[in-house]
C-alpha positions as MATLAB code, in Angstrom:
seq = 'MYTASLTGLLAASWRRLLDFAWLQTRSCAFAIALMSGVAASTLLPGLPVARYDLLVVYGVLLTLLFWLRGWENGRDIAVIAVCHVIGLAFELVKVSLGSWSYPEPAVLKFAGVPLYGGFLYAAVGSYVCRAWRLFDLELVRYRPRSTAVVAAAIYVNFFSHHWLPDARWPLAGLLLAVTAGTSVRFKVRGARLRMPLALSFVLIGFFLWIAENLATYVGAWRYPYQLDGWQPVGVEKFGAWSLLISVTFVLAAVARTRRVGTE';
ca = [
     -47.618  -94.969  203.896;
     -44.479  -93.288  205.254;
     -42.684  -96.667  205.313;
     -43.668  -97.386  201.710;
     -42.394  -93.969  200.603;
     -39.108  -94.492  202.437;
     -38.717  -97.966  200.923;
     -39.365  -96.571  197.453;
     -36.839  -93.788  198.010;
     -34.182  -96.245  199.197;
     -34.847  -98.540  196.229;
     -34.554  -95.630  193.775;
     -31.341  -94.465  195.442;
     -29.918  -97.981  195.269;
     -30.752  -98.274  191.560;
     -29.188  -94.881  190.936;
     -26.053  -95.933  192.795;
     -25.810  -99.116  190.736;
     -26.239  -97.117  187.518;
     -23.558  -94.688  188.681;
     -21.171  -97.601  189.334;
     -21.959  -99.116  185.926;
     -21.301  -95.833  184.110;
     -18.041  -95.463  186.006;
     -17.043  -98.968  184.951;
     -17.812  -98.154  181.308;
     -15.787  -94.963  181.648;
     -12.825  -97.068  182.794;
     -13.095  -99.456  179.823;
      -9.781  -98.457  178.233;
      -7.945  -98.533  181.578;
      -9.449 -101.926  182.459;
      -8.496 -103.349  179.065;
      -4.980 -101.911  179.300;
      -4.341 -103.214  182.822;
      -5.812 -106.599  181.872;
      -3.296 -106.719  179.022;
      -0.445 -105.812  181.367;
      -1.528 -108.532  183.812;
      -1.959 -111.124  181.044;
       1.473 -110.300  179.605;
       3.127 -111.508  182.822;
       1.715 -114.980  182.131;
       3.098 -115.268  178.589;
       5.813 -117.860  177.989;
       9.261 -116.773  176.847;
       8.890 -114.858  173.570;
      11.432 -113.324  171.165;
       9.714 -109.941  171.667;
      10.067 -107.998  174.910;
       6.929 -107.693  177.039;
       7.114 -103.885  177.086;
       7.272 -103.825  173.276;
       4.243 -106.102  173.015;
       2.376 -103.723  175.295;
       3.135 -100.799  172.960;
       1.518 -102.710  170.097;
      -1.370 -103.693  172.360;
      -1.918 -100.077  173.411;
      -1.982  -98.870  169.791;
      -4.422 -101.603  168.763;
      -6.604 -100.841  171.778;
      -6.713  -97.154  170.837;
      -7.640  -97.995  167.245;
     -10.362 -100.384  168.422;
     -11.972  -97.752  170.638;
     -11.824  -95.198  167.815;
     -13.154  -97.507  165.072;
     -15.954  -98.777  167.304;
     -16.989  -95.205  168.056;
     -16.327  -95.573  171.777;
     -13.997  -92.582  171.490;
     -14.228  -89.862  168.865;
     -11.538  -87.789  167.219;
     -11.714  -85.132  169.930;
     -11.212  -87.790  172.616;
      -8.259  -89.292  170.741;
      -6.639  -85.846  170.536;
      -6.964  -85.366  174.315;
      -5.681  -88.894  174.935;
      -2.704  -88.301  172.605;
      -1.746  -85.140  174.527;
      -2.029  -87.089  177.798;
       0.262  -89.725  176.298;
       2.899  -87.136  175.351;
       2.904  -85.220  178.635;
       2.871  -88.551  180.468;
       5.997  -89.704  178.641;
       7.709  -86.396  179.444;
       6.770  -86.929  183.096;
       8.152  -90.477  182.969;
      11.455  -89.433  181.391;
      12.203  -86.994  184.188;
      10.969  -89.184  187.031;
      12.738  -92.339  185.848;
      15.990  -90.434  185.295;
      15.773  -89.250  188.920;
      15.102  -92.756  190.226;
      11.539  -92.114  191.428;
      10.487  -95.420  189.830;
      11.733  -97.734  187.093;
      10.845 -100.123  184.300;
      13.369 -102.878  184.996;
      12.638 -105.144  182.017;
      14.505 -104.806  178.682;
      12.794 -103.488  175.536;
      13.640 -102.179  172.093;
      10.996  -99.436  172.210;
      12.576  -97.898  175.284;
      14.270  -94.509  175.606;
      16.268  -93.329  178.639;
      14.810  -96.172  180.692;
      11.198  -95.423  179.723;
       9.267  -97.840  177.463;
       6.907  -96.147  175.033;
       4.025  -98.077  176.496;
       4.393  -95.973  179.670;
       2.514  -93.141  177.956;
      -0.545  -95.356  177.607;
      -0.889  -95.394  181.385;
      -1.585  -91.649  181.259;
      -3.640  -92.068  178.095;
      -5.883  -94.406  180.091;
      -6.571  -91.581  182.551;
      -7.375  -89.279  179.628;
      -9.721  -91.909  178.192;
     -11.516  -92.194  181.533;
     -12.138  -88.436  181.769;
     -13.318  -88.188  178.146;
     -15.649  -91.181  178.392;
     -17.039  -90.077  181.762;
     -17.710  -86.616  180.331;
     -19.826  -88.136  177.578;
     -21.510  -90.998  179.458;
     -22.501  -88.804  182.400;
     -23.399  -85.861  180.118;
     -21.134  -83.649  182.206;
     -21.561  -79.912  182.575;
     -19.350  -77.510  184.516;
     -20.965  -74.684  186.447;
     -19.046  -71.503  187.358;
     -15.848  -72.948  185.948;
     -12.802  -70.648  185.769;
     -10.838  -72.021  182.797;
      -7.844  -69.681  182.806;
      -7.065  -69.707  186.513;
      -7.697  -73.458  186.778;
      -5.410  -74.106  183.793;
      -2.641  -71.939  185.282;
      -2.779  -73.799  188.610;
      -2.918  -77.194  186.856;
       0.157  -76.281  184.793;
       1.970  -75.194  187.966;
       1.062  -78.511  189.608;
       2.523  -80.415  186.654;
       5.743  -78.371  186.728;
       6.066  -78.761  190.510;
       6.219  -82.528  190.185;
       9.489  -81.961  188.297;
      10.852  -78.892  190.034;
      10.468  -80.144  193.615;
      13.578  -82.256  193.051;
      15.636  -79.041  192.892;
      13.388  -76.373  194.416;
      11.126  -76.297  197.501;
       8.068  -78.502  197.070;
       5.034  -76.256  196.543;
       2.524  -79.110  196.626;
       0.545  -77.854  199.605;
       0.358  -74.209  198.480;
      -0.716  -75.427  195.029;
      -3.382  -77.637  196.607;
      -4.671  -74.546  198.392;
      -4.660  -72.573  195.138;
      -6.537  -75.382  193.383;
      -9.192  -75.299  196.092;
      -9.399  -71.512  195.716;
      -9.826  -71.473  191.920;
     -12.380  -74.298  192.029;
     -14.365  -72.856  194.945;
     -17.976  -72.648  193.818;
     -17.281  -74.740  190.709;
     -19.437  -77.817  190.421;
     -19.898  -80.725  188.051;
     -23.428  -81.535  186.933;
     -23.956  -85.094  185.702;
     -26.839  -87.336  184.762;
     -27.694  -90.716  186.311;
     -31.007  -92.446  185.499;
     -32.356  -89.212  184.048;
     -31.662  -87.205  187.210;
     -29.254  -84.238  187.153;
     -26.921  -84.416  190.142;
     -24.201  -82.043  191.280;
     -20.787  -82.426  192.895;
     -18.090  -79.875  193.789;
     -15.260  -80.073  191.260;
     -12.628  -80.260  194.009;
     -14.411  -83.265  195.540;
     -14.401  -85.023  192.165;
     -10.611  -84.531  191.991;
     -10.214  -86.131  195.425;
     -12.435  -89.105  194.557;
     -10.717  -89.702  191.210;
      -7.338  -89.369  192.918;
      -8.311  -92.062  195.430;
      -9.330  -94.538  192.752;
      -6.203  -93.761  190.716;
      -4.169  -94.585  193.807;
      -6.016  -97.912  194.072;
      -5.348  -98.497  190.361;
      -1.663  -97.672  190.874;
      -1.433 -100.354  193.543;
      -2.935 -102.866  191.118;
      -0.697 -101.683  188.266;
       2.517 -102.058  190.252;
       1.322 -105.438  191.514;
       1.096 -106.739  187.931;
       4.441 -105.207  187.011;
       3.438 -102.119  185.046;
       6.386 -100.350  186.725;
       8.255 -100.528  190.030;
       9.051  -98.107  192.815;
      12.499  -98.574  194.415;
      10.962 -100.190  197.506;
       9.127 -102.707  195.285;
      12.153 -104.099  193.428;
      12.664 -106.947  195.924;
       8.969 -107.710  196.201;
       5.689 -105.869  195.848;
       4.615 -103.499  198.604;
       1.596 -101.166  198.685;
       2.062  -97.751  197.098;
       2.482  -95.007  199.692;
      -0.692  -93.132  200.626;
       0.973  -89.832  199.662;
       0.403  -90.848  196.021;
      -3.319  -90.471  196.669;
      -2.759  -86.749  197.170;
      -0.438  -86.576  194.162;
      -3.073  -88.074  191.873;
      -5.760  -85.763  193.282;
      -3.628  -82.844  192.125;
      -2.438  -84.313  188.817;
      -5.939  -85.184  187.632;
      -6.526  -81.440  187.283;
      -4.143  -81.440  184.293;
      -6.175  -84.067  182.419;
      -9.426  -82.389  183.397;
      -8.305  -79.018  182.018;
      -7.321  -80.637  178.704;
     -10.707  -82.368  178.424;
     -12.525  -79.133  179.298;
     -10.696  -77.269  176.531;
     -11.987  -79.840  174.050;
     -15.552  -79.415  175.345;
     -16.045  -75.672  175.651;
     -19.711  -75.960  174.695;
     -20.444  -77.963  177.814;
     -18.703  -75.568  180.180;
     -20.390  -72.737  182.032;
     -17.853  -70.119  183.056;
     -17.960  -67.076  185.261;
];
């Protein structure tokens, strides 16, 4: 009897894990479609239109498709649009400082940054918005003001550390402090589960780092050490993404105040 109960528990846990993975995959639909387009564009024969420009058109059409199909609503599109804008601002500064580059020519390119670059950040925004809905997310003991202030400081630090001391580690400590006791409640197979918000940032950051390796491999952009041939993205980017995801999360939370429990 004990063995049968244990077997049933393991089977239920396995099904729940598979459902969790499937919901995560659905949440990544825009990112998967975008990266598939980037990868496919490297296989196109010589065309009169630059690859980066084609990807701008592809990103716009992809956004419209998700909106018209109801996979993303107007609120999601607004969050994604803000992610696109702040992502382009991030790119303009970082590319100008030589942190990475977009070496191919394009018409829709300003100060070395193709407009399609913003869609890479929009894909992260799409993931957070879709995951919020598909997992029926709720925040418990969330501190919106303090979390937003720290997230804004994290965003600014990724610019300012080029001229001022890098405050990444102190900001990571502050992020842990303002999210202490904050948890994310989500639904999988009808069960309500809970995870610390800080842990979710770390896990998302890890998978974004994996995605960044794939993106640079298919030529989405290039770090200086990848210009003569692809090399894995440094593990320090894992930590960077774990911090930066807080910015997107705060934006999504603002758009979903009814699903947020604050203290």
